[in-house]
N, C-alpha and C positions, 0 to 999 in steps of 0.2 A: 430705256432695257431694250427689248426683242425688237429689231424692225424686221416688219412684215409689210410685204408689197401689198397694196389694198388696191381692188380694182379701181378703175375710174367711174366717175357717175355719169359718163356718156350714156345715151339712150341706145339699145341696143337692137331696137328694129321693131317690129310688128311682136304683139302679144305672144302669140303662137309660137313664133321662133325662139323669145325669151323663155317660154316656158319650156321648150324641148331643151334648150341650154341648161337650164337650171336641173330638171331631172336627170340629164345626162352628168351634173355635177354633182349630186347628190350621192347617185349610185357611184361614181369615184370616191366619194367622201366615205362611204358606207365600207366600200372595200379596202381602202387605205387605213380605217379606222383600226382595222384587226394589226396593222403592222406599228403603230406609233409606239415609241419607246419609253414614253413617261404618262401618267393620266390615264390610264387604258379605260377604267372604268367611267371617265368622264367623256371621253370620245364615245365611248359604246352608247352612252346614254344620247350624247349627239345625235350618234348614227339612228338611234331607235326613233327618235323624234323627225329628224327627215325623211327615214322612211316610211313614216305616217303620211307625211305631205306629199309623197309620190303618186297614191292615188287620186288627191286631190287636184294636182297639177294635171293628170293624165284626165280628169273629168272636166276640166276646163278647155284642153284641148279638143276633147269629143265633142264638145258643145259649140266648138267654132265660134267661139264668143268673138263679138265686135269690139275694136280697140275703143278704148275710154280713157280720158284722163287718168281718172282716181285708179282704173285696173293697170293703165301702163305704169303710174305711179308705184304702185302695191308691188307689181312684178318687178320693178325696175329695184327697188329697197330689197326685194328678196334675192334678184340675182346679185347683187352686190355683197349681200351677206353671204350666201353660200359659197360663192368666190374667194371670200374672205377664209371661210370656214375650211376650203379646202386647200386654200394656200399655208393654212396654221396645223392642218392636219398632215402634210405632207413635209413641213419644216419638222415637225415633232416626230417623224418617220426616219429623218435623215441626220438633222444634227446632232451633236454630240450630246450623248447623256448627261454628262455634270453640267454641260452649258445648260442644256434643257432643264435641271432641276434646279440651279440657279435662279432660272426665269419663271418657276411653276405659279409665283402668285401673277404674275402677268399674263402665263397661259389661261390659268382659270376664269380671269378676271375677263379677258377676251373671249373665253366660251361664254360666259354668262351675258357677255355684253349682245354676243352674236345670237344667242339664243333669243333674247328677250326682243333683237331687232326683227329678227324673223317672226315671232309672234306678234309684232306691231305691224310688220306687212300683209301676215296672213289675216289679219284684221280689219285693215283698209280695203281689203279686197270686197267690192257691193254685191251682198249675197241676193239681195232682192231684185236685181236687174239683169242677174244671169241667169234666173230660173234655174238653180241649182235644188237639186233634191233637198228633202228635210234633214236628210241623213246625213248627204256632206256639211251641210250646214251646221248640224249638231257636232260632227267630229270635227269641224274648223274649231268652233267654240270650245269645246272640251280641249282640243289641242292647245290653242293661245292661252287658255286658262292654266295648264300645265307648265307651260312654257315659260309663262311670266312668273309662276311662282318656284320655277327651277333655280336650284343655288349650289354652284359650282366652289368648293375651296379644297387648299391646299391640303395634304394629308398633315396627321399630328407628327408623323416622321419627318416630313418635308419641313415642315415649320420649327419643329426641334433644331434640325439642320441648318436653317437659315439665321434662327436665332444666335446660333452658338457662332456663326460667321460674323453675324453682325457686333456680337460681344467681343468676338476675339480681335475685329479690326478695330473695335474703340479701345480695347485693353493694351493694342500695341506690343505687348510683351509676353505674351502667352508662349509656352514652352513647346518642346517637340513633341511631347507625348499627347499634348492637347491636339496638335496638329495631326498626329496618327490617328488617334480615336476619332477624330473628324472625317478624315478621308475613308477610315473603315466604316462609318456610317454611311457617308456616300454612297460607298461601293454597294454596300447593302442595300440602301435604298433605291438604286438604279440596276440593279442586279447583273452587278460586274463580280469576277473573284476576287478576293483578298490579298491573294499573292503578289508579291512585289514586282513582277515582271507586267502583269495585267493592269496593275495599278498606275505605274510609271506612263504605259503604253495609253492609258487612257488620259492621264495626266497632259501627256504631249497633246493628244487629240485636241484636248480642252483650250491647251496654248493657241493652238492654230486657229480656233473658233474666236478666240479673242482677239488674234492677229485681223480676221475678217471684219470684225466689228471695227477697225481703225479705218480699213479700205471703205466702210460705208460713211466713215467719217462720223459715226456714233459716239461722240467724246465722252458724254456722260456714264453711259454705257462700258467705253473702255477704260475710264477711271475707276469706276466700281470694280469692274472686271480683274482690272490690277491688283487693286487691294485683294480681293478673293484669291488671286495668283499668290502675293504676295504671303498669305498665312497658309496656304496650302504646300509652299515652297519648302516651309519648315517640317515637314514630314519627311521620314526616311525614305519612303517609295518614290518620291519625286525627283531624286538625283543619285546617280551613282556613288559610292564612297571616292572614285577616284576623281569626280566632279566636286564633292564637297572639300578635298583635300585640296585642289589646284585653288578653288575660291579662298578657302580658309588663310593658305601660305600667299597667297595675293595681298589678301587684306593685312596678316601679319608684318609684312616686309613693308606695309606703307606707313605702319605706326611708329616705326624707330625701335629702340632697345630699352628705354627707359622709362618707367611709368611716369604720369604727370599727377603733380599734387594738383586737389580741387581747386577751382575758382571759389571767390570768395563767396559769390551767390548762392554756392551749393549748401553753404552753411545755414544751419537754423540759427537765427538770433538767440533764440531763447535756451536750445541744448547744446550748441556751439559742435553739434554733429555735422556730416554729411546728411541731409534730408533722403527720404525713401519716398513720402507721399506729400510732396510739396502743395501746398495751398495757399491762394492769395484771399487777403481779407478787405473788408470793405475801404480802409483806409489805402490800399495799395501793396503793400507789405505781404512778403511770403512766410511764410513758417512752416515748420513740419505739423501734420495734421494732429498727431497725437499730442506734442507741446501745446498747440493753441487750444486745443480743447482741452485738456488740463487747467490751462490759464483762466478759460472761462469757467470751467467747473469751479475753480477757487473763487471765484467771484468777482474777479477782475473784467472792467468792462471796458479799459482804455488799451490802445495800442502800445506793447510793450517797447517800440521804437518811437513813435512820433507821441505816444500819449496823448494822443486825440482819442474821442469816442468812437465806439464801434459797434456795429449791427453784429451782434452774435450770431443772428442766424445764416449770414452769409460767409458762405467758405467755397470758393471757387477753385476746383484744381487747376494748376499750375502744369498745362499737359507739356508745354516746351520745356518748362524748365527740368521737369521729370524726364524727359526722354533724354535732355543732355546730359544730366546725371547717369542716365542709365549708360548710354554712349560711354561717359568717362571712365564708368566701372568698367563694361566691356572691354576698354581698350587695354586699361590697366590688367585685368584679369588675364587676358590674350600675352601680354608681355608676360607677366609672372609666370603663368603656366610654362612658357618657352623657358623662361629662366630657370626654371626649377630642374629641370633633366640633367645638365651637366653635374648639378650636386650632388644625383643619385649615383655618379660613379667616383665619389670621393673614396680615400682610403680610412678617412675618418668617420667610424660607425655611429658619434653623435650627430655630426651633419647630416648623414645620410638618414639619420631617424628621423631628425628634425625637418628636412624637407618632406619626408613621407607623410607626415603629420599636417605638414600646410599643404600637401597635397590630396590628401584625404579630406582635409575640411574645403577646400574648394569644390571636389567631384561631390560632396554631400550639398552643396549650396543650390545647384540649380543644374538641369540637364543639358544647359548650352555647356557649361564648363566642361561636362563630362565629354561631349561631344569634339571639345577643343583637345583636352587630354587624349583623346583615341586619334585623332587626326595628327598630334604633334608625335605618335609613335611610340609613345610609352610602355605600350605592352612590353615587348621584348625586354627591355630595361627592368621590367616589374617579375619578369620570370628569371630575370637572372640573380635579383635579389633574393631569391628562394633557396640558394646556396649559404646565403648569410645566417647572421645569428639569429635567436628566436623573436626577438623583437621586431627586428626588420621583416623577417619571414610572415608575421602576423599582421604587420601594417600592410605588407605588399599584398597579402590576399584579401584583406578587407578592402583594398584599393581594387582590386581586381574582380571582385565580385560586385562592388558598386557599378563598374564600366561593365560587367556581364548582364548583369540587370538592365541596364541601359537601351542597347538596342542590340540586334541580330549580328549588325557590323563588327561591333566589339566581341562578340562570341565568337564567331569567324578568325578574327586576329589574333584572339587568345589562342584558339585552338591550333592556327597556324605557325605560332612564334615555335622555334625551336627549344625541343626538349621539353615543351608546356606541360602537357598532362603528367609526363612523367615526374615530371618535379612537382605539382601539385599532387598527385597520389603518393608520394614520398611523405607528405606531410600527415597522412592519414594514419600514419604509424607513428607518430607522433604526441605529445602531451596533448590532454583533454581538451583545452583552448583552441590551438591549432588544429586538430582533427575537425572541430566543429567548423571552423572555418574552412579547411579545405572541403570539407564534403557539401557545406553550404553554395561553394562556388561551382564543384564539380554539378551539383545538383541545376544549377542555372544554366551551366554550358550544356547539359543533355537536352535542353530544349532545342539545341541546334543538332539538325542528324549528321553533319561532319563530326562533332565533338563524341555524339555518340557511338560513332564507329572507333574511335580512337580509344575512349575510354577504357572498353570493356579487354582490349588487348595488352593493357600494361600489367606486367606481372606482378600478381599480389593484389590488385586491385580490386576485384570482387570480394576475396576474401575477407580483406580489411573492412568493407562494407559491410559483408555478412555479421562480421563480428561486431561493428558498431550497430547493427540494427537491433540488436538487443541490449544495448547500453542503459546503464543507468539514467544517462540523460533523456530526458524525453524528446528534446528537439532533436538531437544529434540520430537520435534512433528513428525518428520519423523522416528525418532527410534521407537518411540511409536506405530507408524503404522505398521512399520515395524516387530514389536515384536507381536503386534495383529495378524497381517498376519500371523508368525510363530503358533501362538496358536490358531489359527483356523482348526488345524488337527482334534480337538476335538469339538463333537457337545454339549457338556458341557460348554467348554470354550465359544463357539458362543452364547448359551443360557445367560452365564453371561453378555458378549458384549452387546446382545438385552438388558438385565434389566438395562444397564447403558448406554441406549441410541447411542449405536453404533450398528448398522444394516447392515452395507456393507457384513459382511460374511454369515449372515442368509441370505440375499436377494442373495448370488452368489449360497448358497445350493440351494435354492428355485429353483433361475433359472436353475441351473445346472439339477436340478431333474424334471423340466417341459419338458426341451429339450430333457432329455433323455427319459422320456413319451412317446413325441410326436415321437422321431426317432424309437421308437420301435413300434408305430403305424403305422407310413408309414417312409418309407427310401426313398422315391422317389428324395428326395433334393442330392442324393448322384449318381445319374444315370451319369452325365453327366461327372463325372471325374473319372470313375471306370477303373480298369485294366482286359481288356478282353484277356483272353486268346484265341488261336488259335482255330480253330473249330476244327481242326485236332487231337488236343492234348487232346480238351475238350471230343471229342469222344473214346479215347481210356481210358478214367479216371474215373472208379467207384470211386468217392470222399466220404469220411468219413469226417464228419464237422468237427472235430477237431482234428488240429495237432499243434506239436510242430512247431516252426519257423525252424528248420533245416528239420525238415520232409517234411514241405510243400514245401520247397526250392528242396531238392532233387528229391520230385516228381514229381515237373515241370520239371525240368532238365534232369530228366530220360525221360519224355516223348520225351522232344525235341529232345535228343540224338537219341532214338529210330527211331523219326520220320525221321530224317537224313537217317537212313539206311533202312529205309522201304518204305518211300514214303509218299505221302498225305492219308489221311482217305478216303474212297468209299464214306462216308455221304456228303462232300463238293460238294454243286451244281458245275459242270462243262457242258460247251457244246461242245460236238465233233460231227463232219460231219456235220456240220451245222444245226443240231436240237436242238432244244430250249429245254430245261429241262421242262419248263412251259407245254411243250405239252405233256410231258411222262406220264407213268400211274403213277398217286399218291398213292406213301406208305408212310402210317404215320408211320412206325417203321423201324428202322435200322435192317439191315442183322446181326446176330448172327457172333461174331468174336472170333478165339481163344484166350481164357483168358490168360491175363499176369499180374502179380502184378507189378505197380510201386513203390509200399512200399519197398518191398524186392528184386525186380527185377527177381523173381521167376516166371516161367510159371505154369499153371495148376488151379490158381484161380486169382479172383479180388480183387484190394485193401480192398475193405470191408469184405473178408472174409479171409484177411490175419490173422496169427497166431500172429504176433505181433502187429495187432490192438488194439488200447485202447477200453474198451466198452463205449459208449456213451449213453444216454438217451436224446431222440430228443423229442422235443415239437413239434408234427404235425399239421398242419394246413390247411385249405383250400386256393388255390391260388385265384387270383384275378377273374378266370373264372369259379368258382365254383368246380373245381376239386380238389384232394386232392394230394399234390405233392409227388412224391414218397420219401421214408427214403432214407438218403445219399447225397439228394440234398438239395438246399439253403432254408434256415427255416427263416423267418423275426424275429422270436421269439429266434433265435440263442442264444443270450446273456443270455436268463432266461433260457437255458437247463441246465440240471443237468450233470456237467462232472464229470465222475466216479474216475476219475485218474488225479492228478495234480502232477506228480513226477518231471515233466520238467520244466525247470526255467521260460519259455516262452509258453504260449499255443495259437495256431493261428487257429482263426474261419473262416472257407471260407464258404462266404456268397453269393449266387447268387440270382439276383434278376432280373426279366424278363424285356427285354427291348421292345420286339416286340411280338404283338399278335399270336395267333395260325394263320396258313397260309398253306392251302391245297396244296400247290406246294412245300412245305417246309418238310422234315421228323420231326415227332414228337421231337425225339432227338434235332435236330437243333435248333427247336423254344424254346426247355428248354435251352439249353447252348448258344443260341445268349444272352448275358449276363453280368450284373456288377458283375466282382469277386473284393470281399473288403478282407482284411485281418484284423481280431478282434483280438487283442494280448492281453491276461489277465496276467499284470504284478504285481507281488508282490514286492513292497520296502521293503528296510530294516526294514522300520516302520511299516511293516504290512499293508499300506493301497493298496489297488488295484485299478490298473487305466488300461481303456480299450481304447486301442489306433485301432483308423480306419486308414486305410491306403489304399489309393486309388494309381494307376497308370495310366497315360494315354493309349489309347489304343494301344495293341502292344508291350506295354514295360514290360513284365515279370519281377518281380524283379528278378536281376543278385545274388543275395547274401542275406542272412538273415538279416544283417544289412539295407538293403535297404528297407525293410518292415517297418520298425519303425519309425515313428515321422512326420506324415501327420498333425493329430490332436488325441487329447486325452481329453476324457469326464469323470472329475471324478465322481465317482460314488460309493459312498460306501453303506453300506447295506439298503435293501428297506426301511427301518422305519425312513431314515434321513430325507426325505421330510415331513414325518409325524412328527417327533420331532418338525423340523422349523415352521411348518405350527401350531403345539400345541402351541409353542412358544408366536405366533402372538394372537393367541385365546385367552390364558388365561392374557395375559399381561393387565395391567390397562395404556393404553398410553394416553399421552397427545396430545394436537393438535399438537405441534412440533413434537412428537414421528410421528404419522400420516404421517405429513406433509413431513417429511425426508424419511418415506418408501415409500409413494408416490412416490417422486422426485427419489428414487432408482430403480424403476420399480416394486413394490411388485404385482401391479395387474395382470400382465402379469401370471404369474405362479397359484396363485392363483386361478383367473378364469380359467384357463387351468385344473386347478385339479376339481373344482367343475363340469367340462364339461366332465372329461374323467377320473376322479380318482375312485378308489374303493369306497364303500360305506362309509367306515370309513375315507377315506381319503376327500371325498366330505364333510363331516359332519365337520370335523375339518377347512376344507377351508370356509367352509360356515361361521362358526362360526368367523373366522378371519376376513372375508370381512365385516361381521355384526359390528365387532369391529372398523375395520377402517372407514368403509362407515358413520361414523356419523358425519364426518369432512365433510361439503357439497361440497368443491372442489374436492373432492375424488368421492363423490357419483354422482357429473354430469359426470366426468370422465367415469367411471363404466357404466354409461347409455351409452355414446358416444361409449364404447368399446365392446358394445351387451351384457351387463351382465344380462340384464333383463328376456331373453328368458329362459337361464337355470335356474334363479330362478324360475321364473314362471313356468316351465316345472317340476322342483321337487314339487313345491307347489300342482300343478293340480296332481300330481301322489299321487294317495292315498295308493296304494299297495307296489310299488316299493321302497318310499323313507321312512326312519324312522320318529317317529314323532320329535326327537330332530332335524333333520336335516331340514325338514318342518318348525319349529319353526325358525331355524336361520335363511332359505332364508325368510320366513316373514317378520323377523326382518330387514334383510337386504334390502327388497324392502321399507319397511317403511321408511327407513335413506336414502335411493335415492328420495323416493317421498318428503321429509323434504329439500332434497338439490335444488330439482326444485323451493322452495321459494326462493331463496336467489340470483337467477340470474340476472344479470346486464340488464337494459334496451336495452344497447347498441349492447348486443350480440343475436346470433339466439336463440331463446326458443327451452329448450330441453324437450321433452315429456317423460314421463315415460311410459304410456299407449295410443298407439297409434291406436290399433284395439279394435275395440267396441265389440268383442268379448273376449278378455282379460279383457275390465273391469267388464262385466257382469259376465265373470265366475271366477273372484277374489270377485267381491262383494258378490257373491252365497254361497262362502265358510263362510261367517259370521255365517251362521246357521249349519255349518255340520262340524267345527270345534273344539278344546277345547278353553278353554279362551285365552292363550296366545297365539295364533295363531290369534282367533279373535280379540283379541286389536291391534295386528299389521297391522292388513287390516284395521280395522277402522281407525287407526292413520294414515293408508297410505293415504285413502279415505280424511280425514281430512286435510292433507298436499295437497292433489291435489286440493282442494277447496278453496286454497288458493294460488293456484302457477297461472301461467300465462293463463295455459289448464283449469282454473277453470269454465267457462261458458259450455265449454265441457262436462267436468267430470259431472257437474251438473244438463246438459241435459239427458245426459245418465243415470244417477242413477235416474232420475227421471222418464225414462222408465221402470227401474226394479222394480219400485215401492219401492224404498228406504225408503221413509218416512214412509211406513205400517211397514216396517221392522223394522225401527228404535222406533217406536212409542210401538212396543211389544218390544224390547230390554231394553226399560227404565224400564222396572220390575225384570232387569236381576238378580241373586242372588251374581254376583261377583261385588264387587265395583268397580274394577279397569275398568273392561269391559262397565259396566253402564255409569262411567266419561266417558271414549271415546264415547261410543252411543250418550250422551246428549253433548258432542262438536262437535260430526258430525253433528247432527239432528239442532245444532245451526248454522254451516255453510251452512245446505241446507235450512233453512227457512229464512235467511236473503236474500232476494232478490226472494225467491223461489215463486214457483206458489201458489197464494191464494187458488185457487178452490182445489189442491190436499192436502193442508194443512188443510183446511175447512172439506173435505171428511175425513181423516183419524185421525184429532185429535177431541176425543171425551171428555166428561166429565169425563171417568175414566182417561185419559190421564192426564187432567188438574191437577186431584188431585193428579196422580201419580208425577207429575213435581212440585208439591207445596210439596208433602212429601219429596223429593229430598232436596228441598230448606233448609227444617227444619232439615232433620237429616243429611245431609251431613255435614262432616270437610273439604271438598276439596275445596277450595274457587274457584279455577277455574271451579269446575262442577257448584258449584252455579251460577257463572257468566254467564256459557254458559247456565242454565236452563234461566234465568233472560233475555239471548237474545233471547231463543226461545218464552217466552210470550213477547217480545217487538215486535218480528217479525209476531207473528201470527195476521189472518186477525182480522181487527177492526169489526168484526159481534156481534151483541147485544146477541148473544147465548153465543158466547164464552166469552165475557165479562161477561157475568152474571153468567156462570159456576165459574170464577175466582172469584168474589163477594161472590158467595156462598161458595168456599171452602176458603174464607178469606185470597185472597191474599194480600188485599190492607195491612194491618197492618205486613205482613210477608215481603212483598216487602220493604215497610217503614221503618220497623226494620234492616234489613240489609243496607240501604240507609243512615240511621241517625246514626247506631253504628256499621257501617263497621271498621274492622279492619287498622287502619291508615297506618300499615308500610307494610300491606300486599301486595305481588308481584302482586297479580289479582285486589289490589282495584279499580283503575281506570277503568280495564273492567267491574267490577261488578256494579261500582257507573253509567256508562253509561247507561248498559243496565237496571239497576234498574230505572234510570230515563227513559228509552225508553219504561219499562213496565208502569210507571205511566201515560203516556201521554194517553194509551187508555181508561183510567177512564175519562178522563177531557173533553170529548166529549161537546162541547155547545149544542146540542141538548137535553140532556139528565142530568136537574140540578140535579137529585139526585145522579147521580153517581159522579157528581162534589163536590156536599157537601160532600158527603161521602170519598172523597179522601181530600178536606181543612180540613176534620176533624181529620184526622190524623196529621195534623199540617207539611202537607207537603210544603205549599206556602213559609214560612221562611226558610225551608231547600234549595228550588229550588234557590230563592235568594240568598243564600249563597253560592250556588254551581254556579253562575254567576261568583262570583269573584276566586273561588277556583278551579272549575272543569277544565277538557281537554276542548278541543275544542269541541269535540263531546258532552260530557257532558253540555256545555254552549248552544249548538245549542238545544239539547233535552230539557234544561230547559227552555229555551226561547220560544221553542213550548209551552209548558206545560202552562206558565204564559200568553202566546196570548190567548190560550183557555180559559184560566180562566178569563181572561181582555175582552172577548166576552161576556161574562155573565154579568158582575158587572152593567153595565146599569141598566138591569131588575131588579137586585137584591138591588141597592142602595135604601137606605129607606127615605121615604119622611119626609120633617121636617114637625113635627105636630104643627097646629097653638096653640098660646100660649093663655089660657085661665087666668083668673082672675087678682088679682093685679099683677103687673111686680115685684115689691117689695118683694112678697112671693114666686115667681114659681121658679124654678131651673134654673141655669144657662143655658144657649143656646148648643146644642152640636154642634160641629166642622162640618159643611159642606164641602164637597168633592167638590175642585175647579174644577173638569171635570166632574163630574157625578149630581153635583148639590141636593145632596140628603147626607143621612147619611151612611157612609161607615166602612168597617171594612174588617179585612184579612180573617176572616172564614165565614163572612155573605155575602159579596159581591165581593170577591175576588180582591179588589180595589189594583192597583199597587203603586199607590201613598201611600195609607197606609202601603203596604208590602216593602217601601222604595224601588223598583225595577227599577225605572227609571234611576237612575244614573249607577247602574250595567250595565242595558240593552245600555246604551249609550256609556258605554267603550267598550262594545263587537262590537259594528259599528267600531272600528278601529281594530278589530281583520283581521288577514289575510284570513281567511278561510270564501270564500263568502257566504258558508252555513251557519256558525252561524250570520255572518252580516245580511244575508236575515230574519233568524228566529228573531233576534233581533228587527229589523225594523218593521217586522210584529206584534210583541208585542207592541212597541212605538205606530205605526199607529193605534192601537184598541182606543186611547185617542183622536183622531182628528175626528172620526167617524160622519157622521150625523151634527148633530146641536152643538157636542162638539168642533168646529174647532176652535172658537175662544178660549175658554178654554183650548183647549188640546193644541195647538200651544202656547201657554202662557208657560204652564207646560214645554213644549220641550224645549220652546227658554231658561227659566230658567236653564234648566239641559244641555244647551251649546249641545243640539242633532241635530241643522240645520246645522252648517258647516261638519259633518259628511257623513249628507246625500248629501249634494252636491258634497261632493266628489265620493259619487257613481255613479255621471255623469260619471265619466270617468272608471267605472268599465267593464271589458269584459265579467261579466255575465248578459245575455241577461235580465232574471227574476229581479235579482237585480236592473239593471239601470231602468226597465220600473217601479218598484215599489217607485224608488226614483223621476221618474218623474212625477207619479201619486201623491206622498205627496207634492211635491213643487207645483206643479200644484193647490193644494188645499190651502197651508199655502201661496203662494203668492199671493191669494185673499185678503189677509189682508195687509193694506197699511203700517202698521208698519214693518212686516216683509218683505216686499217689500222693502221697502226703508232701511232696516238694512242690508239685505244679498242680494239684488239684485244683486249688481255689483260683488259679489263673483261669483255667479250663471252664469253670462252672458256670459264669454268666453265660459264656458264648452257647455252651450246650443246651441251657436252659430256652435261650432263644430258638434255638432249631428245633427243640422239642414242640414249641409253640407255633413255628410259621414254616418251618421244614416239609417237604414231601414225606411220603411212607416211609419208605426205606432209609433214608437221613434219620429220621424220628426216632426210627427203631434202635440205631447204632447210638444215638443221642442217650437216648434213654438206657441202654446197656452201660455207657460209661458213667453215667449219672448214679447208676446202682454200685458201679465199682466204687465211685466215690462216696457214697453212702447218703446219696441225695433221694432218690428213690430205693424202693424196695424191690426183691428181685421177682415178686409177682406181681409188678405192676402192669397194668394193662398196654402202658408202650410196648411191651416185648412183642 
C-alpha cells in the first residue's frame, strides 16, 4: 500500500541534540495536524500525545543529562518514530483525498504502531538514573499507559466504502449506478462537492497519484489501485460524454457487424441454455448453479455427465467462464443495438414496432445497454417517431423515459434534440395512456435545469399539466403536480399556472416574500434559539459582518484556543473578596487591550482592519434605544447589505440582536454582545438560485465545524421584484368566483394584507389592486374585515399626500367590496361591521366632496351597501348627523353620469324610512325638477328606479306634491309604469317604486289630484298589477285603489229622473250595486267598474301580511256606512268572506283587528251570519280565550251576533 519514507536508524548525535530535534519535529507535527485531509481526529489525538511529551523532553534537556546507552537507545527510537509520524502527517496533508481514503486502513495502522513505539521509547528512559522529579516520572508512566491502550480505527463510513470497493472488484460486473453511488459516498467522506466537474477533477488527481506509485515501483499497490480505478471509471463523472462516445465506437468497430453464436462451453449440460452463474463441481464439470443445485435437491449424487460420485458441498464459481460469457453477451448486445437503429426508419410500421419492442427489452435489462443506446444516438430517432401512430409513440415514450432516468447526459441529449420537448408535450393532450407516459418523461427531464427552462415555454404545456393535476388517475395527477413543482422555479411559469387556475406556487412565493419582509422588519422570533458566543470571546472580536463559512468557523476556533491560553476576559463581571460588582464603580466602556487579529492570527491590528478582510457596504440603522449601532456589529438589515465580493462559495453573515437592555452595572460592550448570534448563508445553487440559510444553535454550542452551520431553516428569496410580479399577476387577472375562493382557501389574504400595510408604495398599490380584485367575493370580503384589513385601507384613503391617486382608488374600491360583503351575512352569524367608529364614518363620507369621480363613486357605493346591511340603522343615523341628504341633493346635479347614478341610489336608501323633517328641509322645487329630469334623460334603469324610490318616499306634504304635479311628474311616472321594459333587470324595482310614487297623488282629501291621476289611465294599470306585480307592487297598488275607492261614493253620479214618454226615452244607465249611482273608472274610481274586487280578494290569500292588509282595506271601503248590505253582497259574490275569517288566526295584530271589525259588521246581516257563522265560531272563541283586551271584546261581540254569547256578557 502507501509508501512512506522512513528515517534511517543511524545515530543522530548526543542525546541533547536529538532531544532538541525531536521537540522541533513534534511542534511541526502539531501544526501540520490541523491541515491533514483525512482522519483529522486521529491526528489530533496524536498531536495531543506529542504535546504532552514536549515538557518531558524539555526537562531532560534542562537536566543536562549525560549520555548513556539506554537513554541514547530510547531517544533514537523516539526520534525515528517522531520523524516517521511527521512524514505521515505531511503526506496526509498533501496527497490526493481519494488516494488517502483508499489507504485509510494503512494510515490508522501506522498511527497506532507509531504511538505504541513512542510509548515503548518513553518507557525505556532510565528514570531512576536521571534524577527526574516524581511528577515527571508519574506523567511519563500515565502517558505511556494511555498510548499503549490507544486504538485507531477507520470510520464506519470509510470501512463501508472500502468494503463496497472490494465487493465491486470481486463481482467484476457491477453496473454504472453502483459506481455512481460509490463515487458520491467517496466525495461525501472526503468532503468534496458532488457535482460532476468537481468529481472529475478529483478523479484525475487520483489517477496522477496512481502514476506516482508506479514511479515508486510499488507494483502491488499499483495493481490494486488500477482495479479501483477500473471500478470508478464506470461512473458518469469520471469521463465526459465525448470521451465515452469515442471509446464506445472504437470498441464496436473492432467487433464486426454480426453477432457470434455461443461457444459450446457456454451451455449448461443440464438445461442446454447459456449459463449465467457457472459453477464447477468436484468432478471438474461446469453447470449452471441453479440447475446443479436442483439436481442435488432431487436426490442425485452422481455427475450428470461422467456419472461419477460428487461431493454436493463443493461448488466453485467458474469466474473465468463467467467473464467469457459476459464478454460474449456484451459483444452481441453492442452489435444488436447498433443494428436496430436503421430498422426504426422503415416505412413498415410493424417492423418499427417490433424493433422498438426489442430495443425496450434491451434497455430494461441493464444500465450498460442504456448507455450504449445513448451513445449510438438513438434519441433524435425516437423523438421523430413521436409523430407516428399511437403504439409507436407509446413505445418511444417508454424508451425515452428509461433513458432519461438512466443519466443526466441522456436528459440533456433528449432536451437538445430537435423539437423534442414540443413533441413530448403534444402527447399530454392525447389519450390517457399516452398522457401518463408523457408526463412521466417530462417529470424525469425536469430534474435537468436545461429541460426545466424549455418545458414551461412550450405553448399549452402548463395548461395541460394543470388539467392533469386533477385527473382521476392518481399517479398521473401526482406526476403532473410534481412536474409543476419543478417548473415553479420560474416566475413566468408560476404566472402561467395561475392563469390556468393553479395558484399553489404563486401563493407560496407571496407567502415567502411576506415572511421575508416581516423577518427583515423584526427578528424577535429568532431570539429563543440563538447561538450565544462566550462573552470572553465576544470581547476579543472586532467582527466584520460578512464571512465565508470557513472564515467564521476559524475565527471562533482561534478565539477559543487563545482564550484557553490567556484566560478569561476582564470584562466578564466577577465577584472577588466578597465585594459585589454591582457596588463597584460604573464604567460603561471596556479598557483597551492589545489588538490581535483573529482572522489572520497576527498582532498589531484588529479583524476589521485586516488586509485580508473583504470590503463590505453596511446598511447602518438605529437600534431600539435610538442610538446608532457601531459599524461592524450586528445589523437587522444585513441581508439587504451590498456585498462587494462573492468569490467564496458560501458567504456567512453574522447577525447580532440585543437580548437585554442597557444596564448601568454592566459594561456597554457587554450589553451589546449579550446577544443572539445567527449565521446567514447566501448559497448559489447550480441552477443559479440563491437561498438564505438562517442557522441557530442553543446557547453555548458554537458550531464546531463549517458543516454544522448549514441546515436549520431556508427561506427562498429570489429577486426583490418576485413578490411584486406575483401580486401584479393577481391584480391583473380576470378571476372567477371559483378562482377567488381557491386563492382565499390557499391563504392569499395574509401576504397581500401584509404588503398593503408594510410594502413600498409600488407594492402597496399592486397589493391593493389584487385585494380589490379578490374582495368582490363576499366570503373573502367578510374575512378581510375580520382580519383587520379595513384600517390600513382607510389610512391609505385618508392620506391625501402620502398615497398615490391610483392606490387610493384601489383602496376605495376594496372598501366598497367589503361593504357589499356585509349585505350577505347569514342571520345565524355574529354581524360583522365595516365601520364601527363614528369618526371613520364621518371622515369617509366627507371625502365625497374632496376626491375624484372614481373614488367618489366607490365611497357612495360603500354607503349604499352599508345602508342595506345589518348596521343600516346606525349608518343612516350617522349620515343624517353629517347632513348627508343636503350633500346628495347637491350631487344629483353632478356631471359624471356614473357618480350621479350612485348618488341617486344612496339618496333612495336614505329616503326610505328617513327623517321626513330632514327631507322636507332639503328637498326643494329645484331638486324635484332635477330628479324628474334624470327620469326623462337617464338610460340607466336602476337610476330611474332609484329616483322613483326617492319620490315615493318623500314626505306627503302638499307643497312637495304640487311641485311634482307642476313639473309634470304624473305622466312621466305613468309612462315608465305602463311602458317599462318587460325584460329589464330592474323592472320590478322600477314598477314598485313607480306605484309608490303614484300613491302620493291619490290623497282622498284632494279630489283634483285624484282626478289628475285617474285621467292618466292609472286605475286599470293598478288592477292589472294586482295580478302580475311583486308582493310590494300588489301592496302599493291596493293602497292606491283603496284611496281611490274612498272617494267613489262622493263622485258617484245620481240617477236622473226620467221625463216624457218612457217609450221614447234612452235606455236607463246601469246603477252601481254598491254606490247606488252611476259609476265609472275615470269619474268615480269605482272598484266594481274597474273589475278590481276579485283581484283584491285573491291577494287576501298572499303570505305577506302587508299586501293582505292593503287589499282588505280596499275591499272594506265597499261596506262603509250605509253600504253594508250592498257591499257585503258584492264581497260574498267574490268569495271574500272566507279569507277574511282566516285572518282571525293571523299573527299580525293590525290585520287581525281589521278582520274582526269587518266581520262584526258583516255578521250583523242574517244571511251572512247563517252562511259563515259556523266557520268563524271556533277562531272567535280562541281569540276570546287567548287574545288581548281589545280583540277579545270584538270577538265576543261577534259571538253575540252568532248567538254564542248573550249581549250582556262580561266580555263586552
